[in-house]
C-alpha positions as CSV (number, residue, x, y, z in Angstrom):
1,Q,0.3,0.0,0.2
2,V,1.4,3.6,-0.8
3,Q,2.4,5.7,1.8
4,L,2.6,9.1,2.1
5,V,4.5,10.9,4.8
6,E,4.5,14.8,5.5
7,S,6.5,16.5,7.8
8,G,7.5,20.1,8.6
9,G,4.6,21.5,10.0
10,G,4.6,23.9,13.0
11,L,3.6,26.9,14.8
12,V,4.6,30.6,13.3
13,Q,4.0,33.9,13.3
14,P,1.7,35.7,10.6
15,G,4.7,36.8,8.1
16,G,6.6,34.0,8.9
17,S,7.9,30.8,6.7
18,L,7.6,27.1,6.5
19,R,8.6,24.2,4.7
20,L,6.7,21.2,4.0
21,S,8.1,18.0,2.8
22,C,6.5,14.7,1.4
23,V,7.9,11.5,1.1
24,A,6.2,9.4,-1.4
25,P,7.3,5.2,-2.5
26,G,10.1,5.4,-5.2
27,S,8.3,3.0,-7.2
28,I,5.2,5.8,-8.0
29,F,7.0,9.0,-7.4
30,G,8.6,9.7,-11.1
31,I,5.3,8.8,-12.7
32,Y,3.2,10.8,-11.8
33,A,2.2,15.0,-10.9
34,W,1.8,15.8,-7.2
35,G,0.1,18.2,-5.5
36,W,-0.3,19.8,-1.7
37,Y,-3.7,20.3,-0.1
38,R,-4.9,21.7,3.1
39,Q,-8.2,21.1,5.3
40,A,-9.0,23.9,8.1
41,P,-11.4,22.7,10.8
42,G,-14.7,22.6,9.7
43,K,-13.8,23.0,6.1
44,Q,-13.6,20.4,3.0
45,R,-10.1,19.7,2.3
46,E,-9.0,21.6,-1.1
47,L,-6.0,21.7,-3.5
48,V,-3.1,24.3,-2.7
49,G,-1.2,23.7,-5.7
50,T,0.1,20.9,-8.1
51,I,3.8,20.3,-9.6
52,T,3.8,18.0,-13.0
53,N,6.7,16.0,-14.0
54,A,8.1,18.6,-16.2
55,D,8.1,20.9,-13.4
56,Y,5.0,22.9,-14.0
57,T,3.4,24.4,-11.1
58,N,-0.1,25.7,-11.1
59,Y,-1.8,27.3,-7.4
60,A,-4.9,28.3,-5.8
61,D,-5.6,32.3,-5.9
62,S,-5.4,32.1,-2.3
63,V,-1.6,31.4,-2.4
64,K,-0.5,32.5,-5.9
65,G,3.1,34.6,-5.3
66,R,3.4,33.5,-1.2
67,F,3.9,29.3,-1.8
68,T,6.0,27.6,-4.2
69,I,6.0,23.7,-5.1
70,S,9.1,22.0,-5.8
71,R,10.0,18.4,-6.2
72,D,13.4,16.1,-6.1
73,N,13.1,13.0,-8.0
74,S,16.1,12.1,-6.1
75,K,14.6,12.2,-2.8
76,N,11.4,11.2,-4.0
77,T,10.2,14.0,-2.2
78,V,8.0,17.1,-2.7
79,Y,8.4,20.1,-1.1
80,L,6.1,23.1,0.2
81,Q,7.8,26.5,0.7
82,M,5.2,28.5,2.3
83,N,6.3,32.4,2.6
84,S,4.4,35.4,4.2
85,L,1.9,33.5,5.9
86,K,-1.4,34.4,6.9
87,P,-3.9,33.0,10.4
88,E,-5.9,32.0,7.5
89,D,-3.3,29.0,6.5
90,T,-3.5,27.6,9.4
91,A,-4.9,23.9,8.5
92,V,-3.3,20.4,8.0
93,Y,-1.5,19.8,4.8
94,Y,-1.3,16.7,2.9
95,C,0.2,16.0,-0.5
96,N,-1.2,13.4,-2.7
97,A,-1.1,13.1,-6.5
98,P,-4.2,14.4,-8.0
99,A,-7.0,12.7,-9.3
100,V,-10.5,13.2,-9.9
101,D,-12.0,14.9,-6.7
102,S,-9.8,13.4,-4.6
103,G,-6.1,11.9,-4.5
104,A,-5.2,9.0,-6.0
105,F,-3.6,7.8,-3.2
106,P,-4.6,6.9,0.9
107,W,-4.1,10.3,2.4
108,G,-1.3,10.3,4.8
109,Q,-1.3,11.9,8.6
110,G,-0.9,15.1,7.2
111,T,1.3,17.8,8.7
112,Q,-0.3,21.2,11.1
113,V,0.3,24.6,10.1
114,T,-0.7,26.9,12.7
115,V,-0.3,30.7,11.9
116,S,-1.0,32.6,14.8
117,S,1.0,35.2,17.1
């Protein structure tokens, strides 16, 4: 079974930065595009951004210009660099390969990001 492992979350003040990491099995990492998602309390999970095999990226309007997705195929890892964080960015962040209406693989445990002064 595919296991996705997210890390790097924490508590940060508004305006601060965090870098999240997600490791996927090497057998699948290079095949798929990858996305970062987030779910705030009481809200549905939303797609934050994606990165293709050719390193093309796309972002939700709410994070455009502040968040950057990258991938390291040699480490089977996708990253989410988050700058200029806002309280509304507070959520559990997940990675997955995008699929219709959800992710292609079972969701990992996610990593909590809390933006608060």
